[in-house]
C-alpha positions in Angstrom: 140.4 107.1 85.6 137.3 105.9 87.0 136.3 102.6 85.3 132.6 102.1 83.7 130.5 99.4 85.5 127.5 97.3 83.4 123.9 97.7 84.6 121.8 94.7 84.3 118.3 96.0 83.6 115.4 93.4 84.1 112.3 95.2 81.7 112.6 97.0 77.8 113.7 100.2 77.4 113.3 102.5 74.3 115.0 105.3 72.9 113.1 108.4 73.4 114.3 109.9 70.4 113.5 107.1 68.0 111.6 104.1 70.1 114.5 101.8 68.6 114.8 99.3 72.1 118.0 100.1 74.1 120.8 97.5 75.6 124.3 97.5 76.8 123.5 99.4 79.9 126.7 101.3 81.9 127.0 103.4 84.7 130.0 105.5 86.3 128.4 105.6 89.6 129.0 102.0 90.6 132.4 100.9 92.6 134.2 101.0 89.0 135.6 97.2 88.9 133.9 96.5 85.3 131.2 94.5 87.5 127.4 94.0 86.3 125.4 95.6 88.8 121.3 95.8 89.1 119.9 99.2 87.9 118.3 99.2 91.6 122.1 99.8 92.9 122.7 103.0 91.1 121.1 106.3 91.2 121.9 106.6 87.3 123.2 104.4 84.5 123.0 104.8 80.4 122.7 103.6 77.1 123.7 104.3 73.6 121.3 103.9 70.9 122.1 101.5 68.1 119.8 103.2 65.8 120.0 107.1 66.2 123.1 107.1 68.3 121.7 109.1 71.1 122.8 108.5 74.5 120.0 107.9 77.0 120.8 108.8 80.5 118.2 107.5 83.2 118.4 109.2 86.6 116.7 108.3 89.9 113.8 110.8 89.9 113.8 110.9 93.8 116.1 109.7 96.7 115.6 106.4 97.8 116.0 104.8 101.3 118.7 101.7 101.3 116.0 99.0 102.4 113.6 100.6 99.4 115.8 99.9 96.4 114.4 96.8 95.6 111.2 98.0 94.8 112.5 100.2 92.6 111.2 99.9 88.6 112.4 101.8 85.8 109.6 104.1 85.8 111.4 105.7 88.8 114.2 106.8 86.8 113.9 109.7 84.3 115.0 109.1 80.8 116.5 111.8 78.5 118.3 112.1 75.7 121.8 113.9 76.4 123.2 113.7 73.0 121.5 114.0 69.8 
């Protein structure tokens, strides 16, 4: 069973369904060692909105070279609700 890792985000992100500020980001695309990773280290991560309970997934819009990852912002990730 793959364990989750936690994701640190240095910007505010809002739920696209209700506008609530999101927190407690997780990923399954890390090493699975229950460590905290910077969001730039993973291609996708997610959070559950505490207000409307939607799961919001962030997926990298375009492939990025390893040396360019430090330039990424949260705007480089597509944000979508996967469960209402």
